MMTF fields as JSON, N, C-alpha, C and O atoms, coordinates in Angstrom:
{
  "mmtfVersion": "1.0.0",
  "mmtfProducer": "UNKNOWN",
  "numBonds": 519,
  "numAtoms": 520,
  "numGroups": 130,
  "numChains": 1,
  "numModels": 1,
  "chainsPerModel": [1],
  "groupsPerChain": [130],
  "chainIdList": ["A"],
  "bondAtomList": [4, 2, 8, 6, 12, 10, 16, 14, 20, 18, 24, 22, 28, 26, 32, 30, 36, 34, 40, 38, 44, 42, 48, 46, 52, 50, 56, 54, 60, 58, 64, 62, 68, 66, 72, 70, 76, 74, 80, 78, 84, 82, 88, 86, 92, 90, 96, 94, 100, 98, 104, 102, 108, 106, 112, 110, 116, 114, 120, 118, 124, 122, 128, 126, 132, 130, 136, 134, 140, 138, 144, 142, 148, 146, 152, 150, 156, 154, 160, 158, 164, 162, 168, 166, 172, 170, 176, 174, 180, 178, 184, 182, 188, 186, 192, 190, 196, 194, 200, 198, 204, 202, 208, 206, 212, 210, 216, 214, 220, 218, 224, 222, 228, 226, 232, 230, 236, 234, 240, 238, 244, 242, 248, 246, 252, 250, 256, 254, 260, 258, 264, 262, 268, 266, 272, 270, 276, 274, 280, 278, 284, 282, 288, 286, 292, 290, 296, 294, 300, 298, 304, 302, 308, 306, 312, 310, 316, 314, 320, 318, 324, 322, 328, 326, 332, 330, 336, 334, 340, 338, 344, 342, 348, 346, 352, 350, 356, 354, 360, 358, 364, 362, 368, 366, 372, 370, 376, 374, 380, 378, 384, 382, 388, 386, 392, 390, 396, 394, 400, 398, 404, 402, 408, 406, 412, 410, 416, 414, 420, 418, 424, 422, 428, 426, 432, 430, 436, 434, 440, 438, 444, 442, 448, 446, 452, 450, 456, 454, 460, 458, 464, 462, 468, 466, 472, 470, 476, 474, 480, 478, 484, 482, 488, 486, 492, 490, 496, 494, 500, 498, 504, 502, 508, 506, 512, 510, 516, 514],
  "bondOrderList": [1, 1, 1, 1, 1, 1, 1, 1, 1, 1, 1, 1, 1, 1, 1, 1, 1, 1, 1, 1, 1, 1, 1, 1, 1, 1, 1, 1, 1, 1, 1, 1, 1, 1, 1, 1, 1, 1, 1, 1, 1, 1, 1, 1, 1, 1, 1, 1, 1, 1, 1, 1, 1, 1, 1, 1, 1, 1, 1, 1, 1, 1, 1, 1, 1, 1, 1, 1, 1, 1, 1, 1, 1, 1, 1, 1, 1, 1, 1, 1, 1, 1, 1, 1, 1, 1, 1, 1, 1, 1, 1, 1, 1, 1, 1, 1, 1, 1, 1, 1, 1, 1, 1, 1, 1, 1, 1, 1, 1, 1, 1, 1, 1, 1, 1, 1, 1, 1, 1, 1, 1, 1, 1, 1, 1, 1, 1, 1, 1],
  "groupList": [{"groupName": "MET", "atomNameList": ["N", "CA", "C", "O"], "elementList": ["N", "C", "C", "O"], "formalChargeList": [0, 0, 0, 0], "bondAtomList": [1, 0, 2, 1, 3, 2], "bondOrderList": [1, 1, 2], "singleLetterCode": "M", "chemCompType": "L-PEPTIDE LINKING"}, {"groupName": "ASN", "atomNameList": ["N", "CA", "C", "O"], "elementList": ["N", "C", "C", "O"], "formalChargeList": [0, 0, 0, 0], "bondAtomList": [1, 0, 2, 1, 3, 2], "bondOrderList": [1, 1, 2], "singleLetterCode": "N", "chemCompType": "L-PEPTIDE LINKING"}, {"groupName": "ASP", "atomNameList": ["N", "CA", "C", "O"], "elementList": ["N", "C", "C", "O"], "formalChargeList": [0, 0, 0, 0], "bondAtomList": [1, 0, 2, 1, 3, 2], "bondOrderList": [1, 1, 2], "singleLetterCode": "D", "chemCompType": "L-PEPTIDE LINKING"}, {"groupName": "VAL", "atomNameList": ["N", "CA", "C", "O"], "elementList": ["N", "C", "C", "O"], "formalChargeList": [0, 0, 0, 0], "bondAtomList": [1, 0, 2, 1, 3, 2], "bondOrderList": [1, 1, 2], "singleLetterCode": "V", "chemCompType": "L-PEPTIDE LINKING"}, {"groupName": "LEU", "atomNameList": ["N", "CA", "C", "O"], "elementList": ["N", "C", "C", "O"], "formalChargeList": [0, 0, 0, 0], "bondAtomList": [1, 0, 2, 1, 3, 2], "bondOrderList": [1, 1, 2], "singleLetterCode": "L", "chemCompType": "L-PEPTIDE LINKING"}, {"groupName": "GLY", "atomNameList": ["N", "CA", "C", "O"], "elementList": ["N", "C", "C", "O"], "formalChargeList": [0, 0, 0, 0], "bondAtomList": [1, 0, 2, 1, 3, 2], "bondOrderList": [1, 1, 2], "singleLetterCode": "G", "chemCompType": "PEPTIDE LINKING"}, {"groupName": "ILE", "atomNameList": ["N", "CA", "C", "O"], "elementList": ["N", "C", "C", "O"], "formalChargeList": [0, 0, 0, 0], "bondAtomList": [1, 0, 2, 1, 3, 2], "bondOrderList": [1, 1, 2], "singleLetterCode": "I", "chemCompType": "L-PEPTIDE LINKING"}, {"groupName": "ARG", "atomNameList": ["N", "CA", "C", "O"], "elementList": ["N", "C", "C", "O"], "formalChargeList": [0, 0, 0, 0], "bondAtomList": [1, 0, 2, 1, 3, 2], "bondOrderList": [1, 1, 2], "singleLetterCode": "R", "chemCompType": "L-PEPTIDE LINKING"}, {"groupName": "PHE", "atomNameList": ["N", "CA", "C", "O"], "elementList": ["N", "C", "C", "O"], "formalChargeList": [0, 0, 0, 0], "bondAtomList": [1, 0, 2, 1, 3, 2], "bondOrderList": [1, 1, 2], "singleLetterCode": "F", "chemCompType": "L-PEPTIDE LINKING"}, {"groupName": "ALA", "atomNameList": ["N", "CA", "C", "O"], "elementList": ["N", "C", "C", "O"], "formalChargeList": [0, 0, 0, 0], "bondAtomList": [1, 0, 2, 1, 3, 2], "bondOrderList": [1, 1, 2], "singleLetterCode": "A", "chemCompType": "L-PEPTIDE LINKING"}, {"groupName": "HIS", "atomNameList": ["N", "CA", "C", "O"], "elementList": ["N", "C", "C", "O"], "formalChargeList": [0, 0, 0, 0], "bondAtomList": [1, 0, 2, 1, 3, 2], "bondOrderList": [1, 1, 2], "singleLetterCode": "H", "chemCompType": "L-PEPTIDE LINKING"}, {"groupName": "PRO", "atomNameList": ["N", "CA", "C", "O"], "elementList": ["N", "C", "C", "O"], "formalChargeList": [0, 0, 0, 0], "bondAtomList": [1, 0, 2, 1, 3, 2], "bondOrderList": [1, 1, 2], "singleLetterCode": "P", "chemCompType": "L-PEPTIDE LINKING"}, {"groupName": "TYR", "atomNameList": ["N", "CA", "C", "O"], "elementList": ["N", "C", "C", "O"], "formalChargeList": [0, 0, 0, 0], "bondAtomList": [1, 0, 2, 1, 3, 2], "bondOrderList": [1, 1, 2], "singleLetterCode": "Y", "chemCompType": "L-PEPTIDE LINKING"}, {"groupName": "THR", "atomNameList": ["N", "CA", "C", "O"], "elementList": ["N", "C", "C", "O"], "formalChargeList": [0, 0, 0, 0], "bondAtomList": [1, 0, 2, 1, 3, 2], "bondOrderList": [1, 1, 2], "singleLetterCode": "T", "chemCompType": "L-PEPTIDE LINKING"}, {"groupName": "SER", "atomNameList": ["N", "CA", "C", "O"], "elementList": ["N", "C", "C", "O"], "formalChargeList": [0, 0, 0, 0], "bondAtomList": [1, 0, 2, 1, 3, 2], "bondOrderList": [1, 1, 2], "singleLetterCode": "S", "chemCompType": "L-PEPTIDE LINKING"}, {"groupName": "GLN", "atomNameList": ["N", "CA", "C", "O"], "elementList": ["N", "C", "C", "O"], "formalChargeList": [0, 0, 0, 0], "bondAtomList": [1, 0, 2, 1, 3, 2], "bondOrderList": [1, 1, 2], "singleLetterCode": "Q", "chemCompType": "L-PEPTIDE LINKING"}, {"groupName": "LYS", "atomNameList": ["N", "CA", "C", "O"], "elementList": ["N", "C", "C", "O"], "formalChargeList": [0, 0, 0, 0], "bondAtomList": [1, 0, 2, 1, 3, 2], "bondOrderList": [1, 1, 2], "singleLetterCode": "K", "chemCompType": "L-PEPTIDE LINKING"}, {"groupName": "CYS", "atomNameList": ["N", "CA", "C", "O"], "elementList": ["N", "C", "C", "O"], "formalChargeList": [0, 0, 0, 0], "bondAtomList": [1, 0, 2, 1, 3, 2], "bondOrderList": [1, 1, 2], "singleLetterCode": "C", "chemCompType": "L-PEPTIDE LINKING"}, {"groupName": "GLU", "atomNameList": ["N", "CA", "C", "O"], "elementList": ["N", "C", "C", "O"], "formalChargeList": [0, 0, 0, 0], "bondAtomList": [1, 0, 2, 1, 3, 2], "bondOrderList": [1, 1, 2], "singleLetterCode": "E", "chemCompType": "L-PEPTIDE LINKING"}, {"groupName": "TRP", "atomNameList": ["N", "CA", "C", "O"], "elementList": ["N", "C", "C", "O"], "formalChargeList": [0, 0, 0, 0], "bondAtomList": [1, 0, 2, 1, 3, 2], "bondOrderList": [1, 1, 2], "singleLetterCode": "W", "chemCompType": "L-PEPTIDE LINKING"}],
  "groupTypeList": [0, 1, 2, 3, 4, 2, 2, 5, 1, 4, 6, 7, 8, 9, 4, 9, 4, 10, 11, 12, 4, 2, 13, 8, 14, 10, 15, 9, 8, 14, 5, 6, 4, 14, 16, 3, 1, 2, 6, 16, 1, 17, 7, 9, 4, 14, 18, 6, 11, 5, 14, 4, 4, 1, 7, 4, 6, 16, 0, 4, 7, 12, 9, 14, 16, 2, 7, 8, 2, 7, 4, 4, 2, 14, 5, 3, 11, 9, 12, 5, 10, 5, 15, 9, 0, 3, 12, 11, 2, 4, 11, 8, 4, 7, 19, 14, 12, 18, 12, 2, 12, 14, 14, 18, 8, 7, 18, 5, 12, 7, 14, 13, 5, 6, 6, 18, 1, 14, 15, 7, 12, 7, 7, 9, 8, 14, 16, 4, 16, 18],
  "groupIdList": [1, 2, 3, 4, 5, 6, 7, 8, 9, 10, 11, 12, 13, 14, 15, 16, 17, 18, 19, 20, 21, 22, 23, 24, 25, 26, 27, 28, 29, 30, 31, 32, 33, 34, 35, 36, 37, 38, 39, 40, 41, 42, 43, 44, 45, 46, 47, 48, 49, 50, 51, 52, 53, 54, 55, 56, 57, 58, 59, 60, 61, 62, 63, 64, 65, 66, 67, 68, 69, 70, 71, 72, 73, 74, 75, 76, 77, 78, 79, 80, 81, 82, 83, 84, 85, 86, 87, 88, 89, 90, 91, 92, 93, 94, 95, 96, 97, 98, 99, 100, 101, 102, 103, 104, 105, 106, 107, 108, 109, 110, 111, 112, 113, 114, 115, 116, 117, 118, 119, 120, 121, 122, 123, 124, 125, 126, 127, 128, 129, 130],
  "secStructList": [7, 2, 2, 2, 2, 2, 6, 6, 7, 1, 1, 2, 2, 2, 2, 6, 6, 6, 2, 2, 2, 2, 2, 2, 2, 1, 6, 6, 7, 7, 1, 1, 5, 7, 4, 4, 4, 7, 3, 3, 1, 7, 7, 7, 1, 1, 7, 7, 6, 6, 7, 2, 2, 2, 2, 2, 2, 6, 6, 2, 2, 2, 2, 7, 2, 2, 2, 2, 6, 6, 2, 2, 2, 2, 1, 1, 7, 1, 5, 1, 1, 4, 4, 4, 6, 6, 7, 1, 1, 7, 6, 6, 7, 7, 7, 7, 7, 3, 3, 3, 7, 7, 6, 6, 7, 1, 7, 7, 3, 3, 3, 7, 7, 7, 7, 7, 6, 0, 0, 0, 0, 0, 6, 6, 2, 2, 2, 2, 7, 7],
  "xCoordList": [154.283, 155.394, 156.487, 156.808, 157.431, 158.549, 158.002, 158.623, 156.828, 156.511, 156.575, 156.859, 156.264, 155.93, 157.431, 157.778, 158.099, 159.367, 160.191, 160.613, 160.187, 160.626, 160.712, 161.775, 159.025, 158.725, 159.321, 159.583, 159.856, 160.108, 159.377, 159.757, 158.086, 156.79, 157.036, 157.462, 156.815, 157.285, 155.801, 156.136, 154.174, 153.768, 152.852, 152.027, 152.818, 152.338, 152.745, 151.983, 153.776, 155.171, 154.584, 155.048, 153.671, 153.429, 151.284, 150.481, 151.083, 149.234, 149.493, 148.676, 151.026, 150.467, 150.939, 150.606, 152.369, 152.077, 150.775, 150.613, 149.633, 149.324, 148.176, 147.903, 147.863, 146.707, 147.868, 147.62, 149.42, 150.618, 150.241, 149.308, 150.895, 150.438, 149.484, 149.537, 148.277, 146.954, 146.836, 146.223, 147.661, 147.515, 148.43, 148.007, 149.495, 149.177, 148.932, 149.133, 148.482, 147.709, 145.914, 145.117, 145.759, 144.263, 144.269, 143.592, 144.99, 144.758, 144.178, 144.232, 143.595, 141.699, 140.973, 139.824, 140.886, 139.661, 140.324, 141.452, 138.118, 138.457, 138.377, 137.999, 138.625, 138.372, 136.665, 136.322, 135.715, 134.583, 133.667, 133.928, 132.473, 130.899, 131.311, 131.372, 131.805, 131.863, 131.549, 131.756, 131.02, 130.868, 131.737, 131.633, 132.803, 135.035, 134.937, 135.317, 134.097, 134.208, 133.733, 134.292, 131.956, 131.614, 132.273, 132.707, 132.241, 132.872, 132.742, 132.906, 132.577, 132.323, 133.218, 134.425, 132.79, 133.31, 135.177, 136.064, 135.425, 136.106, 136.311, 135.377, 137.599, 137.889, 139.835, 140.502, 140.388, 141.582, 142.186, 141.941, 142.645, 144.032, 144.298, 144.189, 144.852, 145.962, 144.966, 143.901, 144.622, 144.845, 145.129, 146.224, 143.885, 143.897, 144.0, 143.06, 145.358, 145.018, 144.463, 144.537, 143.865, 143.23, 141.98, 141.303, 141.41, 140.446, 139.074, 138.797, 138.463, 136.821, 135.683, 134.456, 136.796, 136.391, 136.281, 135.426, 137.248, 137.658, 136.796, 135.971, 136.779, 135.791, 134.35, 133.745, 133.545, 132.892, 132.566, 131.559, 133.385, 133.456, 132.839, 131.783, 134.215, 134.141, 132.564, 132.443, 131.265, 130.711, 129.772, 129.051, 129.72, 128.371, 128.725, 127.757, 129.857, 130.086, 129.619, 128.869, 129.993, 129.692, 128.258, 127.904, 127.447, 126.483, 125.805, 124.954, 126.073, 125.723, 126.976, 127.619, 127.036, 128.858, 127.876, 128.626, 126.735, 125.783, 124.601, 123.604, 124.667, 123.766, 125.06, 124.957, 126.198, 127.178, 127.864, 128.084, 128.039, 128.244, 126.949, 127.237, 125.433, 124.172, 124.14, 123.957, 124.446, 124.605, 125.709, 125.532, 127.04, 127.681, 128.261, 129.246, 126.903, 126.161, 125.309, 125.42, 124.36, 123.385, 124.14, 124.785, 124.703, 124.687, 126.333, 126.555, 127.064, 128.235, 127.938, 127.225, 128.274, 128.166, 129.308, 130.051, 129.478, 130.655, 132.136, 132.745, 132.116, 133.714, 134.386, 134.403, 135.395, 135.986, 136.785, 136.309, 137.652, 137.525, 136.587, 137.274, 135.382, 134.358, 134.32, 134.779, 133.841, 133.031, 134.296, 133.805, 135.877, 137.012, 137.558, 138.492, 136.771, 136.573, 138.218, 138.756, 139.081, 140.179, 141.316, 142.481, 140.729, 141.703, 142.933, 143.989, 142.667, 143.968, 145.038, 146.085, 144.299, 145.863, 145.848, 145.541, 146.07, 146.776, 148.089, 147.853, 148.9, 150.695, 150.474, 150.396, 150.322, 150.565, 150.121, 150.684, 148.215, 147.476, 147.481, 148.203, 146.762, 147.111, 145.602, 145.282, 144.769, 143.72, 143.017, 143.353, 142.081, 141.505, 139.979, 139.371, 139.518, 138.263, 137.571, 138.082, 136.679, 135.701, 135.161, 134.507, 135.738, 135.182, 134.739, 135.247, 133.882, 132.839, 134.553, 134.924, 135.212, 135.271, 135.266, 136.227, 133.689, 132.818, 132.718, 132.403, 133.097, 132.873, 131.003, 130.369, 130.612, 128.849, 127.838, 126.639, 129.297, 128.7, 127.727, 127.083, 127.453, 126.735, 127.243, 127.659, 127.845, 128.367, 129.054, 128.361, 130.094, 130.608, 131.81, 132.638, 132.451, 132.78, 134.91, 135.078, 135.835, 136.49, 137.575, 137.261, 138.493, 138.769, 140.303, 141.064, 140.165, 141.943, 143.707, 144.661, 143.307, 143.943, 144.553, 143.986, 145.413, 145.935, 146.819, 148.035, 146.427, 147.067, 147.942, 147.759, 149.009, 149.725, 150.687, 151.753, 149.643, 150.17, 151.122, 151.912, 151.737, 153.183, 154.171, 154.798, 153.743, 154.337, 154.202, 154.954, 152.623, 152.507, 152.55, 152.184, 153.186, 153.555, 155.22, 156.003, 155.624, 157.55, 157.787, 158.801, 156.555, 157.137, 156.198, 156.653, 155.373, 155.024, 156.076, 156.17, 156.868, 157.949, 159.508, 160.352, 159.907, 160.489, 160.022, 160.173, 159.247, 158.986, 159.156, 159.686, 158.478, 159.219, 160.066, 160.139, 161.12, 162.614, 163.032, 163.844, 162.743, 163.515, 162.795, 163.303],
  "yCoordList": [60.118, 59.711, 59.0, 58.369, 59.073, 58.653, 56.975, 55.915, 57.22, 55.214, 54.525, 53.46, 55.434, 54.797, 53.867, 52.745, 55.452, 55.457, 53.926, 52.906, 54.201, 53.141, 52.167, 51.728, 51.295, 49.713, 49.388, 48.189, 50.623, 50.34, 49.84, 49.511, 50.094, 49.292, 50.378, 51.424, 50.244, 50.865, 51.157, 51.88, 50.834, 50.791, 51.701, 52.476, 51.764, 52.391, 53.986, 54.877, 54.149, 55.464, 55.685, 56.793, 55.334, 56.595, 56.493, 57.373, 55.526, 55.809, 56.585, 57.506, 56.826, 58.027, 59.637, 60.704, 59.154, 61.129, 61.504, 62.694, 60.307, 61.996, 62.885, 64.049, 61.91, 62.993, 63.894, 64.956, 63.171, 64.316, 65.425, 66.137, 65.679, 66.361, 67.018, 68.234, 66.325, 67.531, 68.785, 69.825, 68.383, 69.581, 70.925, 72.046, 70.82, 71.619, 72.206, 73.411, 71.482, 71.326, 71.845, 72.571, 71.366, 71.813, 72.639, 72.188, 73.475, 74.41, 75.586, 76.246, 76.02, 77.068, 75.9, 76.341, 74.489, 73.829, 73.07, 72.813, 72.722, 71.576, 70.561, 70.532, 69.262, 67.744, 66.995, 65.861, 68.347, 67.75, 69.096, 70.173, 68.237, 69.331, 70.267, 69.955, 71.987, 72.655, 74.245, 74.528, 75.211, 76.836, 76.4, 75.989, 76.522, 77.049, 76.824, 77.584, 75.122, 75.014, 75.819, 76.082, 76.354, 77.508, 78.557, 79.451, 78.198, 79.365, 80.012, 79.029, 80.886, 80.986, 82.024, 81.784, 83.081, 82.777, 82.102, 82.885, 80.602, 80.065, 80.498, 80.909, 80.68, 80.332, 80.721, 81.676, 79.383, 79.802, 80.667, 80.953, 80.794, 82.157, 81.722, 82.142, 80.424, 79.992, 79.385, 79.794, 78.197, 77.963, 76.188, 75.679, 75.479, 73.793, 73.023, 72.485, 72.896, 72.633, 71.133, 70.047, 71.739, 69.935, 69.663, 68.805, 70.657, 70.053, 70.095, 71.172, 69.148, 70.139, 70.069, 70.164, 69.826, 71.203, 72.187, 72.948, 72.08, 74.11, 74.3, 75.204, 73.934, 74.63, 74.722, 75.653, 73.121, 73.891, 75.119, 75.781, 75.07, 75.594, 76.71, 77.195, 77.306, 78.807, 79.141, 80.199, 77.765, 78.465, 78.77, 79.763, 77.528, 78.093, 79.205, 79.609, 80.173, 81.186, 82.473, 83.404, 82.371, 83.028, 83.645, 84.822, 82.302, 81.676, 82.555, 83.272, 82.625, 83.649, 83.415, 82.377, 84.349, 83.676, 83.496, 82.863, 83.657, 83.472, 82.627, 82.7, 81.86, 80.633, 79.253, 78.219, 79.997, 79.441, 78.899, 77.711, 79.638, 79.927, 78.638, 77.533, 79.261, 78.899, 77.283, 76.642, 76.542, 75.068, 74.809, 73.67, 74.801, 74.261, 74.438, 74.03, 75.391, 75.617, 74.209, 73.482, 74.405, 73.027, 72.542, 72.601, 71.342, 71.061, 70.046, 68.903, 70.645, 70.269, 70.6, 71.593, 70.058, 69.642, 70.717, 70.955, 71.308, 72.476, 71.481, 71.925, 70.229, 68.854, 68.76, 68.419, 69.162, 69.063, 70.497, 71.563, 70.764, 71.222, 71.012, 71.06, 70.824, 70.273, 71.19, 71.115, 72.299, 73.025, 74.217, 75.344, 74.203, 74.096, 73.344, 73.576, 72.73, 71.552, 71.135, 71.262, 70.64, 70.407, 70.958, 70.569, 72.014, 73.361, 73.49, 74.081, 72.997, 72.642, 71.134, 70.527, 71.182, 69.385, 69.493, 68.451, 70.485, 70.618, 71.951, 73.148, 71.597, 71.703, 72.949, 73.744, 73.43, 74.276, 75.248, 76.337, 74.738, 75.882, 77.78, 78.003, 78.498, 80.095, 80.295, 81.302, 80.044, 80.975, 81.522, 82.689, 81.261, 82.036, 81.971, 80.931, 82.49, 82.486, 83.485, 84.193, 83.255, 84.218, 83.16, 82.164, 83.755, 83.384, 83.332, 84.317, 82.908, 84.304, 84.268, 83.25, 85.435, 85.767, 85.629, 85.411, 85.835, 86.172, 85.107, 84.123, 85.313, 84.614, 84.558, 83.849, 85.108, 84.793, 84.652, 84.931, 83.699, 83.879, 84.404, 83.764, 85.765, 86.953, 86.731, 87.854, 85.971, 85.699, 87.516, 88.514, 87.547, 88.633, 88.193, 87.902, 87.955, 87.079, 88.512, 89.62, 87.167, 88.617, 87.347, 86.164, 87.86, 86.622, 86.557, 87.274, 85.081, 84.999, 85.109, 84.517, 86.966, 86.523, 85.558, 84.504, 85.516, 84.667, 83.481, 83.287, 83.219, 81.84, 81.372, 81.565, 80.652, 79.52, 78.944, 79.156, 77.68, 75.805, 75.845, 76.247, 75.638, 75.922, 75.84, 75.099, 76.881, 77.439, 76.98, 76.89, 76.362, 75.161, 73.691, 72.777, 73.711, 72.178, 72.737, 71.788, 73.561, 73.115, 73.244, 72.841, 73.917, 73.678, 72.113, 71.257, 71.981, 70.075, 69.347, 68.229, 70.011, 68.593, 69.15, 68.255, 70.546, 70.971, 70.439, 69.392, 70.247, 69.695, 68.239, 67.504, 67.898, 66.203, 65.837, 65.069, 66.036, 66.553, 66.555, 65.647, 67.323, 67.135, 66.048, 65.5],
  "zCoordList": [125.863, 125.124, 125.04, 124.033, 126.573, 127.201, 127.49, 127.415, 127.781, 127.953, 126.41, 125.863, 126.202, 123.752, 124.159, 124.53, 123.729, 123.233, 124.095, 123.55, 125.217, 126.283, 125.755, 125.317, 125.63, 125.18, 124.017, 123.914, 122.384, 122.002, 120.225, 119.102, 121.045, 119.802, 119.028, 119.518, 117.875, 116.914, 115.987, 115.049, 115.904, 115.582, 117.172, 116.688, 118.546, 119.38, 119.356, 119.733, 118.964, 119.112, 117.995, 117.725, 116.882, 115.822, 115.995, 115.683, 116.402, 117.543, 118.148, 118.132, 119.283, 120.148, 119.762, 120.278, 118.001, 118.078, 117.139, 116.866, 116.522, 116.459, 117.458, 117.75, 117.66, 119.087, 119.854, 120.426, 119.75, 120.17, 119.35, 119.719, 118.206, 117.148, 117.09, 117.28, 116.789, 117.082, 117.886, 117.648, 119.01, 119.869, 119.271, 119.553, 118.569, 117.329, 116.349, 116.195, 115.566, 114.348, 115.055, 114.461, 116.079, 115.473, 117.824, 118.747, 117.861, 118.66, 118.644, 117.607, 119.633, 120.289, 119.849, 119.836, 119.417, 119.517, 120.776, 121.197, 121.365, 122.146, 121.774, 120.603, 122.376, 121.905, 121.903, 121.57, 122.499, 123.172, 122.312, 121.775, 122.591, 121.982, 122.771, 123.96, 122.3, 123.043, 122.418, 121.238, 123.424, 122.323, 121.546, 120.39, 122.365, 122.308, 119.982, 119.091, 119.928, 118.471, 117.36, 116.296, 118.058, 117.088, 117.032, 117.759, 115.871, 114.81, 113.679, 112.955, 112.933, 111.472, 110.416, 110.416, 109.571, 108.628, 108.274, 107.932, 108.449, 107.559, 106.764, 106.074, 106.363, 105.223, 104.662, 105.059, 103.463, 103.681, 102.518, 101.346, 103.002, 102.077, 101.165, 100.013, 101.733, 100.715, 99.936, 100.399, 98.469, 97.94, 97.816, 97.582, 98.031, 98.07, 97.095, 96.509, 96.809, 94.827, 94.691, 95.265, 93.584, 93.323, 93.693, 93.127, 95.067, 96.3, 95.148, 94.621, 94.902, 94.979, 96.361, 96.329, 97.8, 98.833, 98.307, 97.852, 98.423, 98.566, 96.905, 97.034, 95.993, 95.055, 94.951, 94.419, 95.796, 96.329, 97.681, 97.933, 98.088, 99.453, 99.173, 99.578, 97.882, 97.168, 96.072, 95.455, 96.021, 95.275, 95.869, 95.765, 96.83, 98.663, 99.17, 99.815, 99.266, 100.07, 98.702, 98.995, 97.766, 96.183, 96.401, 96.476, 96.488, 96.787, 97.534, 97.005, 98.825, 99.827, 101.398, 101.554, 102.143, 102.62, 103.919, 104.662, 104.592, 105.928, 105.647, 106.365, 104.671, 103.858, 104.47, 105.131, 103.793, 104.122, 105.75, 105.983, 106.418, 107.581, 108.219, 108.681, 108.042, 108.743, 108.84, 109.875, 107.0, 107.406, 107.605, 107.174, 107.949, 108.294, 109.953, 110.569, 110.319, 111.314, 112.064, 113.051, 110.797, 111.014, 111.118, 112.165, 109.498, 109.534, 110.122, 109.723, 110.882, 111.657, 112.71, 112.846, 113.527, 115.387, 115.616, 114.663, 116.685, 117.056, 118.467, 119.44, 117.863, 118.081, 117.471, 116.289, 118.42, 117.805, 116.453, 116.844, 115.264, 114.763, 113.389, 112.369, 113.19, 112.332, 111.73, 110.589, 112.134, 111.428, 111.163, 111.103, 110.987, 110.735, 108.898, 108.132, 108.886, 108.114, 108.128, 109.228, 106.998, 107.281, 107.487, 107.565, 107.567, 107.683, 108.694, 108.47, 109.533, 110.435, 110.237, 110.466, 109.891, 108.991, 108.183, 107.604, 107.406, 105.922, 105.811, 105.975, 105.624, 106.341, 106.03, 106.967, 104.693, 103.822, 104.219, 104.333, 104.675, 104.06, 105.129, 106.1, 104.688, 105.337, 105.895, 105.264, 106.483, 107.66, 108.087, 108.288, 108.376, 108.871, 110.095, 109.842, 110.858, 111.155, 112.482, 113.35, 112.254, 113.982, 114.861, 114.552, 116.525, 117.299, 117.992, 118.529, 118.867, 120.425, 121.553, 122.138, 121.588, 122.664, 124.127, 124.865, 124.508, 125.597, 125.838, 125.168, 127.23, 128.698, 128.69, 129.472, 128.049, 128.456, 127.535, 127.535, 126.033, 124.872, 124.242, 123.411, 124.575, 123.248, 122.669, 122.384, 121.911, 119.835, 120.144, 119.95, 120.497, 120.664, 119.464, 120.328, 118.348, 118.16, 117.113, 116.604, 117.503, 116.962, 115.558, 115.43, 114.915, 113.99, 114.804, 115.455, 114.241, 114.344, 114.31, 114.815, 112.805, 111.446, 111.251, 111.541, 110.903, 110.163, 109.995, 109.991, 109.946, 110.885, 109.59, 108.388, 110.337, 109.164, 109.677, 110.255, 109.097, 109.922, 109.438, 110.292, 108.333, 108.276, 110.283, 111.039, 110.169, 111.881, 112.746, 113.716, 112.468, 113.875, 113.704, 114.444, 112.338, 111.637, 111.646, 111.684, 111.63, 111.9, 113.767, 114.337, 114.487, 115.796, 116.04, 116.799, 115.578, 116.075, 116.217, 116.722, 115.758, 114.061, 115.286, 115.336, 116.241, 117.11, 117.491, 116.862, 118.41, 119.779, 119.744, 120.578, 118.361, 118.312, 118.45, 119.409, 117.781, 117.886, 119.372, 119.55, 120.638, 121.405, 122.102, 123.081]
}
């Protein structure tokens, strides 16, 4: 970030901000194809206003939670936060998911608890200001 700030190129600075700020909003996910990213029971705890995606997710979950998780698992590889959809990128969202916490990949799932994106974004912008 210091190198980018020193050269005075605002476009380069803006391009550097994206991955830097993503380290806060995408925390706990890996940028590679990984078991760490294989999550289940991902759900929004606050509304996503006017979101067609949110309505579709609710309908699929209503039909069958297990079927939704299997569909997401088979259709979206465990790469980055793909299985968490856009949830990490919505600054106002409260959400949660379950992750495999075992080191031996025995599928011992644990809840993240409530994730408050607003807190993550405040911390990110505070660090950016520094």
